[in-house]
Every structure is written in structure tokens, then in C-alpha cells.
C-alpha positions as CSV (number, residue, x, y, z in Angstrom):
1,M,42.2,-12.5,15.4
2,K,40.7,-12.2,11.9
3,F,38.3,-15.0,12.8
4,L,37.1,-13.2,15.9
5,S,36.8,-10.0,14.0
6,C,34.6,-11.7,11.4
7,I,32.4,-13.3,14.2
8,F,32.1,-9.9,15.8
9,F,31.2,-8.2,12.5
10,V,28.5,-10.8,11.8
11,A,27.1,-10.3,15.4
12,L,27.0,-6.6,14.7
13,C,25.1,-7.1,11.5
14,A,22.5,-9.2,13.4
15,C,22.1,-6.7,16.2
16,V,21.7,-3.6,14.1
17,Q,18.9,-5.3,12.1
18,G,19.6,-4.0,8.7
19,Q,21.6,-0.8,9.1
20,I,24.6,-0.7,6.7
21,P,27.6,-2.1,8.6
22,A,31.3,-1.1,8.2
23,F,34.5,-1.5,10.1
24,G,35.8,1.2,12.5
25,K,34.1,3.9,14.5
26,C,31.1,6.0,13.3
27,P,31.9,8.9,11.0
28,S,31.3,12.3,12.4
29,P,29.9,14.3,9.5
30,S,29.2,18.0,9.9
31,V,25.6,18.9,10.6
32,K,23.3,21.8,9.7
33,Q,24.7,25.0,11.2
34,G,22.2,27.3,12.9
35,F,19.6,24.5,13.0
36,K,16.1,25.8,14.0
37,A,13.7,23.2,15.4
38,A,10.8,25.6,15.1
39,K,11.3,25.8,11.3
40,Y,11.9,22.0,11.0
41,V,8.7,20.8,12.6
42,G,5.8,19.7,10.4
43,T,5.4,16.7,8.1
44,W,8.2,15.0,6.2
45,Y,7.9,12.0,3.8
46,E,10.6,9.4,3.2
47,F,12.1,9.9,-0.2
48,Q,15.1,7.6,0.1
49,R,16.8,5.7,2.8
50,Y,19.1,2.8,3.7
51,F,17.4,-0.5,4.4
52,V,16.5,-1.0,8.1
53,A,14.7,-4.0,9.5
54,F,12.3,-1.9,11.5
55,E,11.0,-0.4,8.3
56,W,11.0,-3.6,6.3
57,N,8.0,-3.9,3.9
58,T,7.0,-0.4,4.9
59,K,5.6,2.1,2.3
60,C,4.1,5.6,2.8
61,G,6.8,6.4,5.5
62,K,6.0,9.7,7.1
63,A,7.2,11.6,10.1
64,R,5.4,14.4,11.8
65,Y,7.3,16.6,14.2
66,T,5.7,19.0,16.7
67,L,7.6,21.4,19.0
68,K,6.6,20.9,22.6
69,S,6.5,23.6,25.3
70,D,9.7,22.2,27.0
71,G,11.6,22.7,23.7
72,K,11.7,19.0,22.9
73,I,10.2,17.6,19.7
74,K,7.3,15.2,19.6
75,V,8.1,12.5,16.9
76,E,5.3,10.6,15.2
77,N,6.4,8.1,12.6
78,S,3.9,6.1,10.5
79,G,3.7,3.8,7.6
80,I,1.8,1.0,5.9
81,N,3.0,-2.6,5.6
82,S,3.1,-3.1,1.9
83,R,2.3,-6.8,2.1
84,T,-0.6,-6.7,4.6
85,G,-1.9,-3.1,4.4
86,A,-1.7,-2.8,8.2
87,S,-0.7,0.7,9.4
88,S,2.1,1.3,11.9
89,H,2.5,4.3,14.2
90,V,5.1,5.0,16.9
91,V,5.4,8.2,19.0
92,G,8.7,9.3,20.6
93,E,10.6,12.4,21.5
94,A,13.7,14.1,20.2
95,S,16.0,16.6,21.9
96,A,19.6,17.9,21.5
97,P,21.8,16.6,24.3
98,D,24.1,19.6,23.7
99,P,22.1,22.8,23.1
100,R,25.2,24.3,21.4
101,V,24.7,21.7,18.6
102,P,21.0,21.7,18.1
103,A,21.1,19.6,14.8
104,K,22.6,16.7,16.7
105,L,19.4,15.3,18.1
106,E,18.8,12.1,20.0
107,V,15.4,10.4,19.5
108,R,13.8,8.2,22.0
109,F,10.9,5.8,21.6
110,P,9.1,4.1,24.6
111,S,8.9,0.7,22.8
112,G,12.3,-0.4,24.1
113,G,14.7,-2.7,22.2
114,V,17.7,-1.8,20.2
115,F,16.1,1.1,18.4
116,A,14.5,2.7,21.5
117,K,16.9,5.6,21.3
118,G,19.6,6.8,18.9
119,P,21.2,9.7,17.1
120,Y,19.2,11.8,14.7
121,W,21.6,14.2,13.1
122,V,20.2,16.7,10.6
123,L,23.1,17.0,8.2
124,D,21.3,19.5,6.0
125,T,17.8,20.9,5.3
126,D,16.3,23.9,3.7
127,Y,13.2,23.4,5.9
128,V,10.8,23.7,3.0
129,T,11.9,21.1,0.5
130,Y,14.3,18.5,1.9
131,S,16.1,17.1,5.0
132,V,19.0,14.7,5.2
133,V,19.2,12.8,8.5
134,Y,22.1,10.6,9.6
135,S,22.2,8.0,12.4
136,C,25.1,5.7,13.4
137,V,25.8,3.2,16.2
138,Q,29.1,1.5,17.0
139,T,30.2,-1.5,18.8
140,P,32.3,-1.4,22.0
141,L,36.0,-0.6,21.2
142,S,34.8,1.0,17.9
143,L,35.6,-2.1,15.9
144,A,32.6,-1.7,13.7
145,H,29.6,0.6,13.2
146,A,26.3,0.6,11.3
147,D,24.7,3.7,9.9
148,I,21.5,4.9,8.3
149,I,20.7,7.9,6.0
150,W,17.2,9.2,5.4
151,I,16.4,11.7,2.7
152,L,13.1,13.3,3.5
153,S,10.8,15.5,1.4
154,R,8.0,17.9,2.3
155,R,6.1,16.5,-0.7
156,R,5.0,12.9,-0.9
157,A,5.9,13.1,-4.6
158,G,9.6,13.3,-3.6
159,L,12.4,15.6,-4.8
160,H,13.5,16.9,-8.2
161,D,16.7,15.3,-9.6
162,G,18.6,18.6,-9.2
163,V,18.0,18.6,-5.4
164,K,18.7,14.8,-5.2
165,H,22.1,15.3,-7.0
166,Q,22.9,18.3,-4.7
167,I,22.2,16.0,-1.7
168,Y,24.3,13.2,-3.1
169,N,27.3,15.5,-3.6
170,M,27.0,16.8,-0.1
171,L,26.9,13.2,1.3
172,R,29.9,12.2,-0.8
173,N,31.8,15.3,0.3
174,R,31.2,14.3,3.9
175,G,32.5,10.8,3.3
176,L,29.1,9.0,3.4
177,R,27.9,6.3,1.1
178,V,25.1,7.1,-1.3
179,N,25.0,3.7,-3.1
180,Y,22.8,2.2,-0.4
181,L,20.0,4.8,-0.7
182,K,16.8,3.4,-2.2
183,V,13.7,5.3,-3.3
184,Q,10.8,4.6,-1.0
185,N,7.3,3.8,-2.1
186,Q,4.9,6.7,-1.5
187,S,2.1,5.6,-3.9
188,N,-1.5,4.9,-2.9
189,C,-1.0,6.3,0.5
190,P,-3.7,7.6,2.9
191,N,-3.5,11.2,3.9
């Protein structure tokens, strides 16, 4: 059984393309109470995040959110390949499957593949300085899961240490791992 579990875990690591794997089901951290999408929209810059393959070699990570007339959120993610200089841009849509919990969004991209849709939970935000986003997928039977955390900033320059430490404490209090968070390169970026 241990051998099968190891094989399964390795397969999970391959299929999640770089998210941080762990045994068991996805954690269910609390999310931002009273989340207001209308206040959340606008531009956010990646300050820190876990490694994920679909953002490998990406710098200048930026997300622009726009509220649509149907209440859903248009999602525009962009970045620059730090090796080639090529820009990337993907457009998707986010909405809350349960309107009673508006901070538990699901994002969908038309590109298909393993990351075509997934959870986008806003754990905390002050709307003007920072946002902390969590995503997790799990295997059948909840034997293992893989998660991602993004810390976003309204400023390309990032966040002050005091805000960063406040966020880290919040994540630790919710049982989430901060040791995998890495500062993202936001230097020499186009507007």
C-alpha cells in the first residue's frame, strides 16, 4: 500500500505541474467575510507566490479584474517570459458558485487543460494594498492535494514588511505554509 501511495503521490505532483503537494484533503481556510467584488476589481501585481509551472520563468505578473454586467468578473492575467522577453496574456472569468460566500470564487479560462478552471479564494484583502488568494485541488479519495498561494499588491513595488508579516501570521493561523512563498520579479516591466 505504501508503494501505491508513493506512486500516486508522484503522479499527483506531475499532474498539478508545480503546485505544492501534500497528503490528505485540501485545507478549508476561512475567507474574507463580506467580500465585495466591486471594491476588488482593478489591477493587482504578483508580490509573492508558490511555484507553479504555468508561471515558470514569468516576471511582471499582473492581473486585471473588471466587473461585468452579469456580476461575473473578467480576469486578464499577463506576464513576461524572463528568458525570452515574450509576453503572455490570458483572459478568463471568475464567479462565486455560492453567492452566500462571495470570496470563494471559481476562475475559468478557455484554454483548456488542467488549469482551465479552479478555485480562487480570497482569504484576505484590504482592497487598496494587498490581497491573499488561495487555490487547492485534490485527488480522488482525497489522498493528496496541491495548493497555491498568491500574495498580490496594488503597487508593482510590492508590500512593506509590516504588511507582509501580518499576512504571514494570518496564513500560519489558518494552517497554511508560508515557507514556499517566493518574491516575484517586478523589475523592468512594461506598463
